[in-house]
C-alpha positions in Angstrom: 18.2 -7.6 -51.6 16.2 -6.1 -48.8 17.2 -2.5 -47.4 18.8 -2.8 -44.0 16.5 -1.4 -41.1 17.0 2.4 -40.9 18.8 3.5 -37.6 19.0 7.4 -38.1 15.9 7.9 -35.9 17.0 5.4 -33.1 18.4 7.2 -30.1 22.2 6.6 -29.9 23.4 4.5 -26.8 26.6 5.5 -25.3 29.3 2.9 -25.9 30.3 2.6 -22.2 26.7 2.2 -20.8 25.8 -1.3 -19.8 22.6 -3.1 -19.9 20.5 -3.1 -17.1 18.1 -5.8 -15.7 14.7 -4.4 -14.8 12.8 -5.4 -11.7 10.6 -7.6 -14.1 13.5 -9.5 -15.6 13.8 -7.8 -19.2 16.9 -6.1 -20.2 17.2 -2.5 -20.8 19.6 0.1 -21.7 19.0 3.9 -21.3 19.1 5.8 -24.5 20.7 9.2 -24.9 17.2 10.9 -24.6 16.6 9.5 -21.4 14.2 6.8 -22.7 14.3 3.0 -22.3 14.9 0.6 -24.8 13.5 -2.8 -23.9 15.8 -5.6 -25.9 14.1 -8.4 -27.4 14.9 -10.5 -30.6 15.8 -7.2 -32.5 17.3 -4.7 -30.3 17.1 -2.2 -33.1 13.4 -2.3 -33.8 12.6 -3.0 -30.0 9.9 -0.3 -28.5 11.3 2.8 -26.6 10.1 2.9 -23.0 9.6 6.5 -21.9 9.1 4.8 -18.2 10.5 1.6 -16.8 7.0 0.6 -15.9 6.2 0.7 -19.7 7.7 -2.8 -20.3 6.0 -4.2 -17.0 3.5 -7.2 -18.1 -0.2 -6.8 -17.2 0.1 -9.8 -14.5 3.0 -8.0 -12.8 1.3 -4.4 -12.8 -1.8 -6.0 -11.2 0.5 -7.8 -8.5 2.2 -4.5 -7.7 -1.4 -2.7 -7.5 -2.5 -5.4 -4.9 0.8 -5.2 -2.9 1.1 -1.5 -2.9 -2.6 -1.2 -2.3 -2.2 -3.3 0.7 0.9 -1.4 2.0 -1.1 2.0 1.5 -4.0 0.6 3.4 -1.8 0.0 6.1 -1.9 3.4 7.6 -5.5 3.9 7.2 -6.2 0.5 8.8 -3.8 1.2 11.7 -5.7 4.5 12.3 -9.1 3.8 12.0 -9.5 0.1 12.7 -10.3 0.5 16.4 -12.7 3.5 16.0 -15.9 1.4 16.9 -14.2 0.4 20.2 -14.1 4.3 21.2 -17.1 4.2 23.8 -15.7 0.9 24.9 -12.1 2.6 25.6 -13.8 5.6 27.2 -15.6 3.3 29.9 -12.7 0.7 30.2 -10.3 3.8 30.9 -12.9 5.7 32.9 -12.0 8.9 30.8 -13.6 11.4 28.4 -14.3 11.1 24.7 -11.8 14.1 24.1 -9.0 11.8 25.8 -10.0 8.9 23.7 -9.5 11.0 20.6 -6.2 12.1 21.6 -5.1 8.4 20.8 -6.1 9.0 17.4 -4.3 12.5 17.1 -1.1 10.8 18.3 -1.5 8.0 15.5 -1.7 10.6 12.6 0.9 13.0 14.1 3.3 9.7 14.3 2.3 8.9 10.8 3.0 12.3 9.7 6.5 12.2 11.5 7.4 8.9 10.0 6.6 9.9 6.7 8.8 12.8 6.8 11.7 10.5 8.0 10.9 7.7 5.4 10.4 9.6 2.1 13.7 11.4 2.1 15.4 8.3 3.4 14.1 6.3 0.6 15.5 8.7 -1.9 18.7 8.4 -0.6 19.2 4.5 0.3 16.3 3.1 -1.8 12.9 1.9 -1.2 13.2 -1.5 0.2 15.1 -1.0 3.3 13.1 1.6 5.0 10.0 -0.1 4.4 11.4 -3.5 5.9 12.6 -1.6 8.9 9.8 0.9 9.5 7.0 -2.2 8.9 8.9 -4.1 11.6 8.5 -1.2 13.8 4.6 -1.4 13.4 4.5 -5.0 14.4 6.1 -4.5 17.7 4.3 -1.2 18.8 1.0 -3.1 17.7 1.8 -5.8 20.0 2.5 -3.1 22.8 -0.7 -1.4 22.2 -2.6 -4.9 22.5 -1.1 -5.3 26.1 -1.0 -1.7 27.2 -2.5 -1.3 30.7 -3.1 2.3 30.9 -4.2 5.0 28.5 -0.9 6.9 28.5 0.9 3.6 27.1 -1.7 3.2 24.8 -1.2 6.8 23.5 2.6 6.1 23.4 2.2 2.9 21.5 -0.1 4.4 19.1 2.4 7.2 18.1 4.6 4.7 17.2 2.4 2.6 15.1 1.6 5.6 13.2 5.5 6.0 12.6 5.6 2.3 11.8 2.8 2.7 9.5 4.1 5.8 7.7 6.6 3.7 5.0 3.5 1.9 3.4 1.6 5.0 1.9 4.9 7.2 0.9 7.2 4.4 -0.5 4.1 2.8 -2.4 3.5 6.2 -3.9 7.4 6.8 -4.7 7.6 3.5 -6.1 4.7 4.0 -8.5 6.6 7.5 -9.6 9.7 5.3 -10.1 8.1 3.1 -12.8 5.3 5.4 -14.5 4.6 8.9 -15.8 2.0 10.7 -17.4 -1.5 9.6 -17.9 -0.3 6.0 -16.8 1.0 7.5 -13.6 -2.8 9.0 -13.1 -4.1 5.5 -13.5 -1.9 3.6 -11.1 -2.0 6.3 -8.6 -6.0 6.5 -8.8 -5.7 2.6 -7.7 -3.7 3.7 -4.7 -6.1 6.5 -3.9 -8.8 4.2 -4.4 -7.5 2.1 -1.2 -6.2 5.2 0.8 -9.9 6.7 0.4 -12.0 3.4 1.0 -9.6 1.9 3.6 -10.5 4.5 6.0 -14.0 4.1 5.8 -14.1 0.2 5.7 -11.9 -0.1 8.4 -14.3 0.6 11.2 -16.8 -1.8 9.5 -14.0 -4.6 10.0 -13.2 -3.0 13.2 -17.0 -3.3 14.3 -17.2 -7.0 13.3 -13.8 -8.1 15.3 -15.7 -6.3 18.2 -18.2 -9.3 18.2 -15.5 -11.8 18.0 -12.8 -10.4 20.5 -12.1 -7.5 23.0 -10.7 -4.2 21.7 -7.1 -5.5 22.4 -7.4 -8.1 20.1 -7.7 -5.5 17.1 -4.5 -4.4 17.7 -3.4 -8.1 17.5 -5.0 -8.3 14.2 -2.6 -5.1 12.8 0.3 -6.9 14.4 -0.5 -10.0 12.0 -1.0 -7.5 9.1 2.0 -5.9 9.6 3.8 -9.4 9.3 2.1 -10.2 6.2 3.1 -7.0 4.8 6.7 -7.3 6.0 6.8 -11.0 4.3 5.4 -9.9 1.0 8.0 -7.0 0.8 10.8 -9.5 1.3 9.5 -11.6 -1.2 7.7 -9.7 -3.9 8.5 -6.0 -3.9 11.7 -4.9 -5.6 14.1 -2.0 -5.7 12.8 0.4 -8.3 15.4 3.0 -7.3 18.9 2.0 -8.6 21.9 3.2 -6.9 22.9 5.4 -9.9 19.5 7.2 -9.4 19.7 7.8 -5.7 20.7 11.1 -4.2 23.2 11.1 -1.3 24.5 13.8 1.1 22.9 15.7 3.7 22.8 18.6 1.7 20.8 17.1 -1.2 18.1 16.3 1.5 17.5 20.2 1.9 17.8 20.8 -1.7 15.2 18.5 -2.3 12.9 19.9 0.2 13.6 23.1 -1.2 12.8 22.2 -4.7 9.8 20.5 -3.6 8.3 23.2 -1.4 9.4 26.1 -3.7 6.7 24.8 -6.3 3.5 27.0 -6.0 1.2 24.3 -7.3 2.6 21.6 -4.9 2.1 23.9 -2.1 -1.4 24.6 -3.3 -2.5 20.8 -3.6 -0.7 20.4 -0.2 -3.2 22.5 1.5 -6.1 20.8 -0.5 -5.1 17.5 0.5 -4.6 18.6 4.1 -7.9 20.1 4.4 -9.7 17.1 2.5 -8.3 14.8 5.0 -9.0 17.1 7.8 -12.7 17.1 6.8 -12.7 13.4 6.4 -10.9 12.6 9.7 -13.3 15.2 11.5 -16.2 12.9 10.4 -14.1 9.8 11.5 -13.5 10.6 14.7 -16.9 12.4 15.7 -18.9 9.5 14.0 -18.5 6.8 16.7 -20.0 9.0 19.3 -22.5 10.9 16.8 -24.0 7.9 15.4 -23.7 5.1 18.4 -24.8 7.5 21.2 -26.8 10.3 19.6 -28.5 8.2 17.0 -28.5 4.7 19.0 -26.7 2.7 16.3 -25.2 -0.4 17.5 -21.4 -1.4 16.2 -22.6 -3.4 13.5 -25.2 -0.7 12.0 -22.4 1.7 12.5 -20.2 -0.4 10.5 -22.9 -1.0 7.8 -22.8 2.7 7.7 -19.1 3.2 6.8 -19.7 0.5 4.0 -22.2 2.6 2.2 -20.2 5.7 2.5 -17.3 3.6 1.0 -19.2 3.1 -2.4 -19.3 6.8 -2.6 -15.5 6.9 -2.4 -15.1 4.3 -4.9 -17.2 6.0 -7.6 -15.6 9.2 -7.0 -11.9 7.6 -7.4 -12.5 5.7 -10.4 -14.5 8.4 -12.1 -11.9 11.1 -11.1 -9.0 9.1 -13.0 -10.6 9.1 -16.3 -11.8 12.7 -16.1 -8.5 13.9 -15.0 -6.9 12.4 -17.8 -8.9 13.8 -20.2 -9.6 17.6 -18.7 -6.8 17.9 -16.4 -6.6 17.1 -12.3 -6.9 20.7 -11.5 -10.5 21.3 -13.1 -11.7 17.8 -11.4 -10.3 19.6 -8.1 -12.3 22.9 -9.1 -15.7 20.9 -8.9 -14.9 18.1 -6.1 -13.9 21.1 -3.5 -17.0 22.8 -4.2 -19.2 20.0 -3.6 -17.3 19.4 -0.2 -18.2 22.6 0.9 -21.6 22.3 -0.2 -22.3 19.0 1.3 -20.5 20.3 4.7 -22.9 23.0 4.6 -26.2 20.8 4.0 -25.4 18.4 7.0 -25.4 21.6 9.1 -28.8 23.0 7.5 -30.5 19.5 7.8 -29.3 19.3 11.4 -30.9 22.3 12.4 -34.0 21.7 10.5 -34.2 18.4 12.7 -34.2 16.0 9.8 -32.7 13.3 11.9 -30.2 10.7 10.8 -31.4 10.7 7.2 -30.6 14.4 6.8 -27.0 13.7 7.7 -26.5 10.3 6.0 -27.5 11.6 2.6 -25.3 14.7 2.4 -22.6 12.9 4.1 -22.5 10.3 1.1 -22.2 13.1 -1.1 -19.4 14.5 0.9 -17.4 11.0 0.8 -18.0 10.9 -2.7 -16.3 14.4 -3.4 -13.5 13.0 -1.3 -13.0 10.2 -3.9 -12.8 12.7 -6.4 -10.3 14.8 -4.7 -7.6 12.1 -3.4 -6.2 11.1 -6.8 -6.1 14.4 -8.3 -4.0 15.7 -5.2 -1.4 12.9 -5.6 -1.1 13.3 -9.6 -0.7 17.3 -9.5 2.0 16.8 -6.4 3.9 14.0 -7.9 3.7 14.3 -11.5 5.9 17.5 -11.2 8.6 15.9 -9.1 10.0 12.6 -10.4 13.4 13.0 -9.3 12.2 13.6 -5.6 9.2 11.4 -5.5 9.6 10.0 -2.0 10.3 13.4 -0.6 7.2 14.9 -2.4 5.2 11.9 -1.3 6.4 12.0 2.4 5.6 15.9 2.5 2.2 15.4 1.1 1.3 12.3 3.5 2.9 14.2 6.5 0.7 16.9 6.0 -2.5 15.1 5.5 -2.4 13.1 8.5 -0.6 15.7 10.5 -2.9 18.6 9.9 -5.7 16.1 10.1 -4.7 14.7 13.4 -4.6 18.4 14.8 -7.7 19.3 13.5 -10.2 16.4 13.9 -10.0 16.8 17.9 -11.7 20.3 17.4 -15.0 18.5 16.9 -14.8 17.1 20.4 -13.3 20.3 21.9 -15.8 22.5 20.6 -18.9 20.4 21.8 -17.2 19.2 24.9 -20.2 20.3 27.0 -23.4 19.6 24.6 -22.0 16.5 23.3 -21.3 15.9 19.8 -23.6 16.8 17.0 -23.8 16.7 13.3 -23.5 20.6 13.2 -20.4 20.9 15.0 -18.9 17.9 13.1 -20.1 19.5 9.6 -18.9 23.0 10.9 -15.2 21.5 10.9 -16.0 19.8 7.5 -17.3 22.8 5.8 -14.3 25.2 7.2 -11.8 22.7 5.7 -13.4 22.7 2.5 -13.7 26.5 2.0 -9.9 26.8 2.8 -9.1 24.2 0.2 -11.1 26.1 -2.3 -9.1 29.4 -1.5 -5.9 27.5 -1.9 -7.2 26.1 -5.5 -7.9 29.5 -7.0 -5.3 31.7 -5.1 -2.3 29.2 -5.0 -2.5 26.4 -7.4 -4.6 28.8 -10.0 -5.9 26.1 -12.3 -5.7 28.1 -15.5 -1.8 28.0 -15.2 -1.4 24.5 -14.8 -0.7 22.4 -18.3 -2.3 19.3 -19.2 -0.6 15.9 -18.3 1.8 14.4 -20.7 0.7 11.3 -22.6 
């Protein structure tokens, strides 16, 4: 008679614990160790899942990547899709380049504030409801921007658009952290980082193409339609990944989550690195329409093609970084990528002062964008892997800092070059300065040698 299966190594399931149906339709029971046993034909021999996402099929995981990636891209597209229209806006509203750049600043500040509200709210009441409400706000604000008769009303609409787009990125990261951990978290976040890194540089390409088909107001109509698609997709396909039993309620718990996250030295360090990297990126994005279209004479289509080429650098950086981070640790990838950011920014200044023209700027700029691709996913991994119980709060602080600080710093290029016009030197000086601050934060705050390797 065959021996009965051994159960001494199987985690004990409390008698009062009821089975729970996952977002993917399988049934699971939490073990005493905190792991998840997914029930099959033989519950005793069923695999133990350390994270809920371990039981998700490859097809469902691919669907999540697509939908969450599209939600993540809503923010960058909201911010950058209208960049090629900056010179047209300047002419239509009879204003200055600095005033037009302030509409971009308002969008990013709204995006930052929205994330600070949505992140803790999603930890308290779940992921779906805040996502639905704030995405609906984005649709309404986009329609308001499309019909805004004055620059002041356009700016106000842009602030609300930023707030409305905030939910996508922060909730997407929180959902991934709800489902995954360890090295699989690196892979999933690298996919979202690929979107968040590529979208800002692809959006102007799409925006320049749209300008050949419609006036600049039509771009905001396209963004409203994008928001409607995301709203419907959320209602149909995105499940609630934070069950009521795991939510943290009460006003005091919000302060406790903020205190827990902000008292983490490593989190504070990567917060600075992420904010400085985004600031360098958006300094380039806000200055580039004037630099490349007015100074170097590129038309909107050529300008968009330049962004498409730079997006390849971001893709290469993000995909390579995910593999290196899993092997060597994200902190060491950041050690190299932040140094390259500084070197590339400095190289743009040198080539511009030597009078090397368009190519002297474009080549080191491609290197800078590639280094951004290496940086983004590693910042997210170091920030979220340490704060699974407050993933929404951590993601909101990270996103708010990235876009809020970038919104404040990116107009500096326009202010510094107000009289002489925007040049590659003034743009790159801000980029290199941001990179230098990021390097200091890495070595004096994060301190890579004190950060352990990721769990399997």
